[in-house]
C-alpha atoms as a printed R data frame, in Angstrom:
    type eleno elety resid chain resno       x       y       z
1   ATOM     1    CA   MET     A     1 -70.220  32.777 -37.317
2   ATOM     2    CA   SER     A     2 -67.545  34.211 -39.626
3   ATOM     3    CA   ARG     A     3 -66.290  36.300 -36.735
4   ATOM     4    CA   SER     A     4 -65.826  33.156 -34.619
5   ATOM     5    CA   LEU     A     5 -63.921  31.465 -37.425
6   ATOM     6    CA   MET     A     6 -61.667  34.487 -37.697
7   ATOM     7    CA   ILE     A     7 -60.886  34.386 -33.972
8   ATOM     8    CA   ILE     A     8 -60.118  30.658 -34.121
9   ATOM     9    CA   SER     A     9 -57.812  31.168 -37.111
10  ATOM    10    CA   LEU     A    10 -55.925  33.940 -35.348
11  ATOM    11    CA   CYS     A    11 -55.473  31.760 -32.247
12  ATOM    12    CA   ALA     A    12 -54.206  28.881 -34.359
13  ATOM    13    CA   MET     A    13 -51.741  31.198 -36.108
14  ATOM    14    CA   PHE     A    14 -50.394  32.540 -32.765
15  ATOM    15    CA   LEU     A    15 -50.073  28.988 -31.431
16  ATOM    16    CA   SER     A    16 -48.199  27.933 -34.534
17  ATOM    17    CA   ILE     A    17 -45.826  30.878 -34.256
18  ATOM    18    CA   GLY     A    18 -45.314  30.095 -30.541
19  ATOM    19    CA   CYS     A    19 -44.542  26.465 -31.266
20  ATOM    20    CA   GLU     A    20 -42.084  27.349 -33.998
21  ATOM    21    CA   SER     A    21 -40.395  29.851 -31.668
22  ATOM    22    CA   HIS     A    22 -40.198  27.193 -28.926
23  ATOM    23    CA   LYS     A    23 -38.824  24.692 -31.445
24  ATOM    24    CA   GLU     A    24 -36.141  27.147 -32.554
25  ATOM    25    CA   LYS     A    25 -35.106  27.691 -28.925
26  ATOM    26    CA   LYS     A    26 -35.038  23.941 -28.390
27  ATOM    27    CA   GLU     A    27 -32.860  23.487 -31.470
28  ATOM    28    CA   GLU     A    28 -30.513  26.194 -30.209
29  ATOM    29    CA   LYS     A    29 -30.226  24.395 -26.858
30  ATOM    30    CA   SER     A    30 -29.429  21.113 -28.648
31  ATOM    31    CA   LYS     A    31 -26.171  22.382 -30.118
32  ATOM    32    CA   PHE     A    32 -23.295  20.176 -28.942
33  ATOM    33    CA   LEU     A    33 -19.605  20.694 -28.273
34  ATOM    34    CA   VAL     A    34 -17.061  18.500 -30.057
35  ATOM    35    CA   THR     A    35 -13.280  18.320 -30.158
36  ATOM    36    CA   SER     A    36 -10.542  16.067 -31.561
37  ATOM    37    CA   PRO     A    37  -7.867  13.843 -30.007
38  ATOM    38    CA   ILE     A    38  -4.433  15.439 -29.688
39  ATOM    39    CA   ARG     A    39  -0.930  13.986 -29.792
40  ATOM    40    CA   LYS     A    40   1.479  15.012 -27.034
41  ATOM    41    CA   ASP     A    41   4.351  13.697 -24.954
42  ATOM    42    CA   THR     A    42   3.070  12.950 -21.480
43  ATOM    43    CA   LEU     A    43   3.555  11.011 -18.289
44  ATOM    44    CA   ILE     A    44   0.988   8.377 -17.452
45  ATOM    45    CA   VAL     A    45   0.483   7.837 -13.726
46  ATOM    46    CA   ASN     A    46  -0.426   4.297 -12.706
47  ATOM    47    CA   GLN     A    47  -2.038   3.892  -9.291
48  ATOM    48    CA   TYR     A    48  -1.924   0.722  -7.200
49  ATOM    49    CA   VAL     A    49  -3.600   0.017  -3.863
50  ATOM    50    CA   ALA     A    50  -0.851  -0.526  -1.279
51  ATOM    51    CA   GLN     A    51  -0.307  -1.945   2.200
52  ATOM    52    CA   ILE     A    52   2.239  -0.163   4.401
53  ATOM    53    CA   GLN     A    53   4.354  -2.209   6.801
54  ATOM    54    CA   SER     A    54   7.295  -1.558   9.103
55  ATOM    55    CA   ILE     A    55  10.633  -2.988   8.036
56  ATOM    56    CA   ARG     A    56  10.523  -4.858  11.359
57  ATOM    57    CA   ASN     A    57   7.325  -5.644  13.230
58  ATOM    58    CA   ILE     A    58   7.571  -8.338  15.885
59  ATOM    59    CA   GLU     A    59   5.463  -9.763  18.680
60  ATOM    60    CA   MET     A    60   6.864  -9.388  22.185
61  ATOM    61    CA   ARG     A    61   5.975 -12.572  24.083
62  ATOM    62    CA   ALA     A    62   6.725 -13.815  27.584
63  ATOM    63    CA   GLN     A    63   9.424 -16.480  27.728
64  ATOM    64    CA   GLU     A    64   8.647 -17.504  31.309
65  ATOM    65    CA   ARG     A    65   5.502 -18.061  33.339
66  ATOM    66    CA   GLY     A    66   4.691 -15.779  36.274
67  ATOM    67    CA   TYR     A    67   2.954 -12.621  37.421
68  ATOM    68    CA   LEU     A    68   3.538  -9.408  35.473
69  ATOM    69    CA   GLU     A    69   5.328  -7.365  38.126
70  ATOM    70    CA   LYS     A    70   6.329  -4.240  36.177
71  ATOM    71    CA   ILE     A    71   5.341  -2.486  32.942
72  ATOM    72    CA   TYR     A    72   7.904   0.160  32.036
73  ATOM    73    CA   VAL     A    73   6.426   1.368  28.721
74  ATOM    74    CA   ASP     A    74   3.155   2.719  27.358
75  ATOM    75    CA   GLU     A    75   1.276   2.264  24.107
76  ATOM    76    CA   GLY     A    76   2.689   4.321  21.255
77  ATOM    77    CA   GLN     A    77   5.938   5.014  23.116
78  ATOM    78    CA   LEU     A    78   9.255   5.123  21.293
79  ATOM    79    CA   VAL     A    79  11.770   2.793  22.966
80  ATOM    80    CA   LYS     A    80  15.485   2.274  22.418
81  ATOM    81    CA   LYS     A    81  17.300  -0.987  21.812
82  ATOM    82    CA   GLY     A    82  17.937  -2.790  25.125
83  ATOM    83    CA   GLN     A    83  15.394  -0.708  27.050
84  ATOM    84    CA   LEU     A    84  13.531  -2.662  29.760
85  ATOM    85    CA   MET     A    85   9.861  -3.037  28.848
86  ATOM    86    CA   PHE     A    86   8.355  -5.687  31.156
87  ATOM    87    CA   LYS     A    87   9.377  -7.667  34.247
88  ATOM    88    CA   ILE     A    88   7.834 -10.959  35.332
89  ATOM    89    CA   MET     A    89   8.057 -11.714  39.079
90  ATOM    90    CA   PRO     A    90  11.604 -13.163  39.400
91  ATOM    91    CA   LYS     A    91  11.554 -14.643  42.931
92  ATOM    92    CA   LEU     A    92  11.191 -18.267  41.863
93  ATOM    93    CA   TYR     A    93  13.897 -17.911  39.220
94  ATOM    94    CA   ASN     A    94  16.188 -16.134  41.701
95  ATOM    95    CA   ALA     A    95  15.809 -19.074  44.071
96  ATOM    96    CA   GLU     A    96  16.550 -21.559  41.293
97  ATOM    97    CA   LEU     A    97  19.668 -19.609  40.367
98  ATOM    98    CA   GLN     A    98  20.918 -19.582  43.966
99  ATOM    99    CA   LYS     A    99  20.336 -23.333  44.180
100 ATOM   100    CA   ALA     A   100  22.217 -23.893  40.923
101 ATOM   101    CA   LYS     A   101  25.113 -21.750  42.121
102 ATOM   102    CA   ALA     A   102  25.356 -23.739  45.341
103 ATOM   103    CA   GLU     A   103  25.337 -27.052  43.478
104 ATOM   104    CA   ALA     A   104  27.971 -25.778  41.068
105 ATOM   105    CA   HIS     A   105  30.141 -24.628  43.954
106 ATOM   106    CA   PHE     A   106  29.784 -28.034  45.652
107 ATOM   107    CA   ALA     A   107  30.692 -29.816  42.419
108 ATOM   108    CA   GLN     A   108  33.710 -27.560  42.008
109 ATOM   109    CA   ILE     A   109  35.033 -28.429  45.462
110 ATOM   110    CA   GLU     A   110  34.423 -32.122  44.835
111 ATOM   111    CA   TYR     A   111  36.257 -31.927  41.525
112 ATOM   112    CA   GLN     A   112  39.235 -30.101  43.062
113 ATOM   113    CA   ASN     A   113  39.527 -32.700  45.865
114 ATOM   114    CA   THR     A   114  39.307 -35.568  43.383
115 ATOM   115    CA   LYS     A   115  41.958 -33.923  41.215
116 ATOM   116    CA   GLN     A   116  44.381 -33.733  44.174
117 ATOM   117    CA   LEU     A   117  43.810 -37.406  44.913
118 ATOM   118    CA   ALA     A   118  44.251 -38.293  41.243
119 ATOM   119    CA   ASP     A   119  47.533 -36.351  41.128
120 ATOM   120    CA   SER     A   120  48.690 -38.517  44.069
121 ATOM   121    CA   ASN     A   121  47.500 -41.677  42.273
122 ATOM   122    CA   VAL     A   122  44.998 -42.339  45.079
123 ATOM   123    CA   VAL     A   123  41.966 -42.480  42.732
124 ATOM   124    CA   ALA     A   124  41.654 -43.746  39.216
125 ATOM   125    CA   PRO     A   125  41.540 -41.332  36.234
126 ATOM   126    CA   ASN     A   126  37.936 -42.414  35.489
127 ATOM   127    CA   GLU     A   127  36.822 -41.117  38.875
128 ATOM   128    CA   LEU     A   128  38.470 -37.766  38.145
129 ATOM   129    CA   ALA     A   129  36.703 -37.631  34.775
130 ATOM   130    CA   MET     A   130  33.338 -38.298  36.416
131 ATOM   131    CA   ALA     A   131  33.961 -35.533  38.999
132 ATOM   132    CA   LYS     A   132  34.864 -33.146  36.189
133 ATOM   133    CA   ALA     A   133  31.715 -34.050  34.214
134 ATOM   134    CA   LYS     A   134  29.593 -33.529  37.312
135 ATOM   135    CA   TYR     A   135  31.149 -30.074  37.813
136 ATOM   136    CA   GLU     A   136  30.577 -29.097  34.170
137 ATOM   137    CA   LYS     A   137  26.962 -30.239  34.393
138 ATOM   138    CA   ALA     A   138  26.447 -28.095  37.508
139 ATOM   139    CA   GLN     A   139  27.943 -25.106  35.667
140 ATOM   140    CA   ALA     A   140  25.566 -25.670  32.738
141 ATOM   141    CA   GLU     A   141  22.570 -25.836  35.082
142 ATOM   142    CA   GLN     A   142  23.715 -22.596  36.705
143 ATOM   143    CA   SER     A   143  23.907 -20.935  33.265
144 ATOM   144    CA   LEU     A   144  20.431 -22.254  32.432
145 ATOM   145    CA   ALA     A   145  19.032 -20.870  35.682
146 ATOM   146    CA   GLN     A   146  20.643 -17.507  34.851
147 ATOM   147    CA   VAL     A   147  18.950 -17.561  31.425
148 ATOM   148    CA   HIS     A   148  15.553 -18.282  32.999
149 ATOM   149    CA   LEU     A   149  16.088 -15.352  35.370
150 ATOM   150    CA   ASP     A   150  17.117 -13.080  32.490
151 ATOM   151    CA   PHE     A   151  13.932 -14.080  30.651
152 ATOM   152    CA   THR     A   152  11.882 -12.416  33.398
153 ATOM   153    CA   GLU     A   153  13.068  -9.085  31.973
154 ATOM   154    CA   ILE     A   154  11.751  -8.351  28.479
155 ATOM   155    CA   ARG     A   155  13.872  -5.768  26.675
156 ATOM   156    CA   ALA     A   156  13.504  -4.070  23.295
157 ATOM   157    CA   PRO     A   157  15.550  -5.882  20.612
158 ATOM   158    CA   PHE     A   158  15.704  -2.690  18.490
159 ATOM   159    CA   ASP     A   159  14.531   0.925  18.438
160 ATOM   160    CA   GLY     A   160  10.801   0.973  17.796
161 ATOM   161    CA   ILE     A   161   7.262   1.995  18.701
162 ATOM   162    CA   VAL     A   162   5.216   0.027  21.235
163 ATOM   163    CA   ASP     A   163   1.824  -1.218  20.082
164 ATOM   164    CA   ARG     A   164  -1.186  -2.067  22.292
165 ATOM   165    CA   LEU     A   165  -0.486  -3.591  25.699
166 ATOM   166    CA   HIS     A   166  -2.413  -6.872  25.868
167 ATOM   167    CA   LEU     A   167  -2.001  -7.536  29.605
168 ATOM   168    CA   LYS     A   168  -2.373  -5.378  32.700
169 ATOM   169    CA   LEU     A   169  -0.081  -5.131  35.694
170 ATOM   170    CA   GLY     A   170  -0.408  -8.158  38.001
171 ATOM   171    CA   SER     A   171  -1.726 -10.499  35.297
172 ATOM   172    CA   LEU     A   172  -0.636 -14.123  35.393
173 ATOM   173    CA   VAL     A   173   1.438 -14.593  32.255
174 ATOM   174    CA   ASP     A   174   1.882 -17.954  30.577
175 ATOM   175    CA   GLU     A   175   4.984 -18.837  28.639
176 ATOM   176    CA   GLY     A   176   4.622 -17.566  25.061
177 ATOM   177    CA   GLU     A   177   1.753 -15.190  25.857
178 ATOM   178    CA   LEU     A   178   1.576 -12.009  23.776
179 ATOM   179    CA   LEU     A   179   2.496  -8.830  25.657
180 ATOM   180    CA   THR     A   180   2.662  -6.278  22.822
181 ATOM   181    CA   SER     A   181   4.146  -5.679  19.372
182 ATOM   182    CA   LEU     A   182   7.154  -3.551  18.461
183 ATOM   183    CA   SER     A   183   7.553  -1.738  15.132
184 ATOM   184    CA   ASP     A   184  10.712  -0.340  13.611
185 ATOM   185    CA   ASN     A   185   9.348   2.538  11.510
186 ATOM   186    CA   SER     A   186  12.640   4.085  10.431
187 ATOM   187    CA   ASP     A   187  11.862   2.809   6.916
188 ATOM   188    CA   MET     A   188   8.617   1.409   5.584
189 ATOM   189    CA   TRP     A   189   7.925  -1.438   3.205
190 ATOM   190    CA   VAL     A   190   5.021  -0.691   0.876
191 ATOM   191    CA   TYR     A   191   3.531  -3.667  -0.961
192 ATOM   192    CA   TYR     A   192   1.390  -3.319  -4.099
193 ATOM   193    CA   ASN     A   193   0.141  -5.760  -6.744
194 ATOM   194    CA   VAL     A   194   1.008  -5.328 -10.424
195 ATOM   195    CA   PRO     A   195  -0.779  -7.100 -13.323
196 ATOM   196    CA   GLU     A   196   1.283  -9.485 -15.438
197 ATOM   197    CA   ALA     A   197   1.342  -7.257 -18.539
198 ATOM   198    CA   GLU     A   198   2.608  -4.258 -16.580
199 ATOM   199    CA   TYR     A   199   5.186  -6.437 -14.821
200 ATOM   200    CA   LEU     A   200   6.537  -7.546 -18.218
201 ATOM   201    CA   ASP     A   201   6.665  -3.932 -19.441
202 ATOM   202    CA   TYR     A   202   8.549  -2.987 -16.279
203 ATOM   203    CA   LYS     A   203  11.116  -5.783 -16.581
204 ATOM   204    CA   GLN     A   204  11.743  -5.084 -20.251
205 ATOM   205    CA   ALA     A   205  12.177  -1.347 -19.699
206 ATOM   206    CA   ILE     A   206  14.300  -1.452 -16.539
207 ATOM   207    CA   HIS     A   207  17.892  -2.648 -16.286
208 ATOM   208    CA   GLU     A   208  18.993  -4.757 -13.326
209 ATOM   209    CA   ASP     A   209  20.886  -1.936 -11.593
210 ATOM   210    CA   ASP     A   210  18.321   0.811 -12.250
211 ATOM   211    CA   SER     A   211  16.495   2.370  -9.320
212 ATOM   212    CA   VAL     A   212  12.834   3.153 -10.035
213 ATOM   213    CA   ASN     A   213  11.338   5.924  -7.919
214 ATOM   214    CA   VAL     A   214   7.672   5.837  -6.903
215 ATOM   215    CA   GLU     A   215   5.353   8.100  -4.919
216 ATOM   216    CA   LEU     A   216   2.911   7.298  -2.138
217 ATOM   217    CA   LEU     A   217  -0.608   8.707  -2.071
218 ATOM   218    CA   MET     A   218  -1.747   8.562   1.543
219 ATOM   219    CA   ALA     A   219  -5.280   7.865   2.770
220 ATOM   220    CA   ASN     A   220  -5.997  11.613   3.075
221 ATOM   221    CA   ASN     A   221  -5.264  12.051  -0.676
222 ATOM   222    CA   GLN     A   222  -2.006  13.856   0.087
223 ATOM   223    CA   ILE     A   223   1.272  12.875  -1.551
224 ATOM   224    CA   TYR     A   224   3.837  11.640   0.980
225 ATOM   225    CA   ASN     A   225   6.766  14.075   1.012
226 ATOM   226    CA   HIS     A   226   9.466  11.446   0.441
227 ATOM   227    CA   ASP     A   227   9.899   9.374  -2.710
228 ATOM   228    CA   GLY     A   228  10.405   5.645  -2.426
229 ATOM   229    CA   PHE     A   229  12.082   3.164  -4.712
230 ATOM   230    CA   VAL     A   230  11.177  -0.313  -5.926
231 ATOM   231    CA   GLU     A   231  13.331  -2.640  -3.843
232 ATOM   232    CA   THR     A   232  12.204  -6.135  -4.808
233 ATOM   233    CA   ILE     A   233   9.551  -8.226  -6.557
234 ATOM   234    CA   GLU     A   234   8.074 -11.424  -5.175
235 ATOM   235    CA   GLY     A   235   8.991 -14.722  -6.816
236 ATOM   236    CA   GLU     A   236   5.555 -15.933  -7.931
237 ATOM   237    CA   PHE     A   237   2.340 -14.644  -9.469
238 ATOM   238    CA   ASN     A   238  -0.969 -15.075  -7.688
239 ATOM   239    CA   ASN     A   239  -2.852 -17.547  -9.896
240 ATOM   240    CA   GLU     A   240  -6.234 -16.243  -8.743
241 ATOM   241    CA   THR     A   241  -5.598 -12.564  -9.516
242 ATOM   242    CA   GLY     A   242  -2.838 -12.730 -12.138
243 ATOM   243    CA   ASN     A   243  -0.835 -10.174 -10.124
244 ATOM   244    CA   ILE     A   244   2.614 -10.155  -8.606
245 ATOM   245    CA   ALA     A   245   3.602  -8.171  -5.512
246 ATOM   246    CA   PHE     A   246   6.158  -5.359  -5.714
247 ATOM   247    CA   ARG     A   247   7.811  -3.939  -2.593
248 ATOM   248    CA   ALA     A   248   8.875  -0.303  -2.424
249 ATOM   249    CA   ASN     A   249  11.004   1.174   0.355
250 ATOM   250    CA   PHE     A   250  10.098   4.613   1.755
251 ATOM   251    CA   PRO     A   251  12.139   6.564   4.327
252 ATOM   252    CA   ASN     A   252  10.145   7.671   7.368
253 ATOM   253    CA   PRO     A   253  12.282  10.241   9.221
254 ATOM   254    CA   GLU     A   254   9.305  12.138  10.675
255 ATOM   255    CA   GLY     A   255   7.557   8.934  11.770
256 ATOM   256    CA   LEU     A   256   4.394   9.858   9.871
257 ATOM   257    CA   LEU     A   257   3.834   6.372   8.468
258 ATOM   258    CA   ARG     A   258   2.796   3.537  10.781
259 ATOM   259    CA   HIS     A   259   2.558  -0.202  10.387
260 ATOM   260    CA   GLY     A   260  -0.791  -1.307   8.922
261 ATOM   261    CA   GLU     A   261  -1.636   1.918   7.053
262 ATOM   262    CA   THR     A   262  -3.035   1.864   3.535
263 ATOM   263    CA   GLY     A   263  -2.440   4.104   0.553
264 ATOM   264    CA   SER     A   264  -1.685   3.991  -3.159
265 ATOM   265    CA   VAL     A   265   1.628   3.731  -4.951
266 ATOM   266    CA   LEU     A   266   1.946   6.075  -7.929
267 ATOM   267    CA   THR     A   267   4.292   5.205 -10.780
268 ATOM   268    CA   LYS     A   268   5.027   7.481 -13.726
269 ATOM   269    CA   VAL     A   269   5.449   6.007 -17.199
270 ATOM   270    CA   PRO     A   270   6.600   8.324 -20.036
271 ATOM   271    CA   PHE     A   271   4.502   8.153 -23.207
272 ATOM   272    CA   LYS     A   272   5.967   9.699 -26.351
273 ATOM   273    CA   ASN     A   273   3.631  11.159 -28.968
274 ATOM   274    CA   SER     A   274   0.641   9.764 -27.131
275 ATOM   275    CA   LEU     A   275  -2.919  10.195 -28.391
276 ATOM   276    CA   LEU     A   276  -4.943  11.946 -25.657
277 ATOM   277    CA   ILE     A   277  -8.683  12.476 -25.173
278 ATOM   278    CA   PRO     A   278 -10.705  13.872 -22.246
279 ATOM   279    CA   GLN     A   279 -12.171  11.216 -19.975
280 ATOM   280    CA   LYS     A   280 -15.563  12.937 -20.009
281 ATOM   281    CA   ALA     A   281 -15.782  12.256 -23.772
282 ATOM   282    CA   THR     A   282 -15.915   8.498 -23.116
283 ATOM   283    CA   PHE     A   283 -18.483   6.047 -21.822
284 ATOM   284    CA   GLU     A   284 -18.380   2.382 -20.817
285 ATOM   285    CA   VAL     A   285 -20.417  -0.589 -21.963
286 ATOM   286    CA   LEU     A   286 -19.601  -4.007 -20.476
287 ATOM   287    CA   SER     A   287 -16.164  -2.800 -19.344
288 ATOM   288    CA   LYS     A   288 -15.317  -1.525 -22.837
289 ATOM   289    CA   HIS     A   289 -14.647   2.152 -23.525
290 ATOM   290    CA   TYR     A   290 -16.348   4.100 -26.317
291 ATOM   291    CA   VAL     A   291 -16.549   7.608 -27.764
292 ATOM   292    CA   TYR     A   292 -19.127   9.174 -30.052
293 ATOM   293    CA   VAL     A   293 -17.547  10.157 -33.386
294 ATOM   294    CA   VAL     A   294 -19.265  12.797 -35.555
295 ATOM   295    CA   ASN     A   295 -19.072  11.961 -39.271
296 ATOM   296    CA   GLU     A   296 -19.210  14.289 -42.291
297 ATOM   297    CA   ASP     A   297 -23.012  14.229 -42.265
298 ATOM   298    CA   HIS     A   298 -23.073  15.471 -38.665
299 ATOM   299    CA   LYS     A   299 -24.329  12.075 -37.540
300 ATOM   300    CA   ILE     A   300 -22.869  10.378 -34.522
301 ATOM   301    CA   GLU     A   301 -21.680   6.798 -34.214
302 ATOM   302    CA   PRO     A   302 -20.163   4.979 -31.240
303 ATOM   303    CA   ARG     A   303 -16.611   3.738 -31.636
304 ATOM   304    CA   GLU     A   304 -14.691   1.431 -29.305
305 ATOM   305    CA   ILE     A   305 -11.280   2.605 -28.111
306 ATOM   306    CA   SER     A   306  -8.463   0.832 -26.267
307 ATOM   307    CA   LEU     A   307  -6.706   2.664 -23.464
308 ATOM   308    CA   ALA     A   308  -2.941   2.880 -23.010
309 ATOM   309    CA   GLY     A   309  -3.006   4.732 -19.715
310 ATOM   310    CA   GLU     A   310  -4.793   7.207 -17.486
311 ATOM   311    CA   LEU     A   311  -4.140  10.706 -16.171
312 ATOM   312    CA   PRO     A   312  -6.388  12.950 -14.080
313 ATOM   313    CA   HIS     A   313  -9.297  13.773 -16.431
314 ATOM   314    CA   ILE     A   314  -7.578  12.262 -19.491
315 ATOM   315    CA   TYR     A   315  -6.991   8.958 -21.241
316 ATOM   316    CA   ALA     A   316  -4.112   7.924 -23.471
317 ATOM   317    CA   VAL     A   317  -5.530   5.891 -26.359
318 ATOM   318    CA   ASN     A   318  -3.882   3.064 -28.294
319 ATOM   319    CA   ASN     A   319  -6.364   2.868 -31.151
320 ATOM   320    CA   GLY     A   320  -9.956   3.496 -32.176
321 ATOM   321    CA   VAL     A   321  -9.691   7.195 -33.064
322 ATOM   322    CA   THR     A   322  -7.258   9.531 -34.837
323 ATOM   323    CA   VAL     A   323  -6.434  13.237 -34.620
324 ATOM   324    CA   ASP     A   324  -8.685  13.798 -37.634
325 ATOM   325    CA   ASP     A   325 -11.799  12.490 -35.896
326 ATOM   326    CA   LYS     A   326 -14.332  14.740 -34.224
327 ATOM   327    CA   ILE     A   327 -15.571  13.326 -30.913
328 ATOM   328    CA   LEU     A   328 -18.524  14.424 -28.836
329 ATOM   329    CA   LEU     A   329 -17.255  16.206 -25.728
330 ATOM   330    CA   GLU     A   330 -20.477  16.867 -23.817
331 ATOM   331    CA   GLY     A   331 -24.079  15.636 -23.791
332 ATOM   332    CA   LEU     A   332 -23.290  11.958 -24.315
333 ATOM   333    CA   ARG     A   333 -26.487  10.901 -22.544
334 ATOM   334    CA   LYS     A   334 -28.659  13.089 -24.759
335 ATOM   335    CA   VAL     A   335 -27.869  11.357 -28.051
336 ATOM   336    CA   ARG     A   336 -28.158   7.959 -29.663
337 ATOM   337    CA   ASP     A   337 -26.405   6.191 -32.507
338 ATOM   338    CA   GLY     A   338 -27.320   7.787 -35.830
339 ATOM   339    CA   ASP     A   339 -28.583  11.098 -34.422
340 ATOM   340    CA   GLU     A   340 -27.824  14.144 -36.539
341 ATOM   341    CA   ILE     A   341 -26.533  17.044 -34.445
342 ATOM   342    CA   GLU     A   342 -25.406  20.627 -34.735
343 ATOM   343    CA   TYR     A   343 -22.125  21.336 -32.983
344 ATOM   344    CA   ASP     A   344 -19.402  23.825 -32.158
345 ATOM   345    CA   PHE     A   345 -15.801  22.677 -32.445
346 ATOM   346    CA   GLU     A   346 -13.371  23.459 -29.612
347 ATOM   347    CA   ASP     A   347  -9.621  23.266 -30.141
348 ATOM   348    CA   PRO     A   348  -8.238  20.161 -28.336
349 ATOM   349    CA   GLN     A   349  -5.396  22.124 -26.741
350 ATOM   350    CA   GLU     A   350  -7.885  24.599 -25.274
351 ATOM   351    CA   VAL     A   351  -9.917  21.668 -23.933
352 ATOM   352    CA   ILE     A   352  -6.829  20.319 -22.189
353 ATOM   353    CA   ASP     A   353  -5.874  23.712 -20.806
354 ATOM   354    CA   HIS     A   354  -9.411  24.301 -19.557
355 ATOM   355    CA   LEU     A   355  -9.439  20.989 -17.704
356 ATOM   356    CA   GLN     A   356  -5.982  21.678 -16.238
357 ATOM   357    CA   LEU     A   357  -4.693  18.336 -17.419
358 ATOM   358    CA   TYR     A   358  -1.202  17.234 -16.577
359 ATOM   359    CA   ALA     A   359   0.122  16.550 -20.048
360 ATOM   360    CA   GLU     A   360   3.686  17.436 -20.935
């Protein structure tokens, strides 16, 4: 019996030692990494969703009714100003022009004969005036017939790129029917919406004659290789969103940008002596940002912060923390308010360097 008790005691002792060893390992694994905010001069990059449009994008519509006789262009083709794009069957309009010419010629002869008689005082001046008016009317109708004939040829009003062709060869075209669209992509207008507070900051910081350069982040996450500049601001705020539309102008010499593309406008705002913290040290609750601050007793407490701006992997902070605070850098989901932790402190500059942040 005593031998059994001895064996049980030994087992209990080994289990106790094993548990303590496991607990020590667990405590070692629970050591956290903390750092502090740092003050630096930096550039904050603001990003706005943007719509890209051609400086001129127009609909090419038929101005006369008839059959589409010729299509001289193709979709996506670059055309020059004045280049013939479409022809609507002109036979009817040719006939109308010939008729108008004949009537104008007849009226001219009649006017000349009446003028000779008027010069000889054979007819009254009123009769001469009526003959002249009839001749001028015939000339106007001839000009109108010429215009109708010219409308059967649709030419490019400017250099541009042809969009989709909406009708096929031989289609019956009604007056005003859409044939295609034409885009002048030599420069691009990029529209983006700015909140009211940022608009006020912009207007107060920028003089009337200053040119503000912006960048364009394309849909493939590549930066467009030409800078643009803010050209104008719309006249009214959108009451539903509280935003106002800015328009930036971007050159497009390679023709890379097309009408209807999307992207993001990037603006750089200098921040002097800004308080910076890593983004991964923050968490959100009901759209508010927080960090865990470690106090002198090694206990953590959440603290709300207000953001001044955003960089890749970093936030600029207005208030909520100071350079003297220690903030939890990793393991935010493993702790709760009031937990006492063991930690290692990492220099804030080393944290920034390790994350390859773009602070200057």
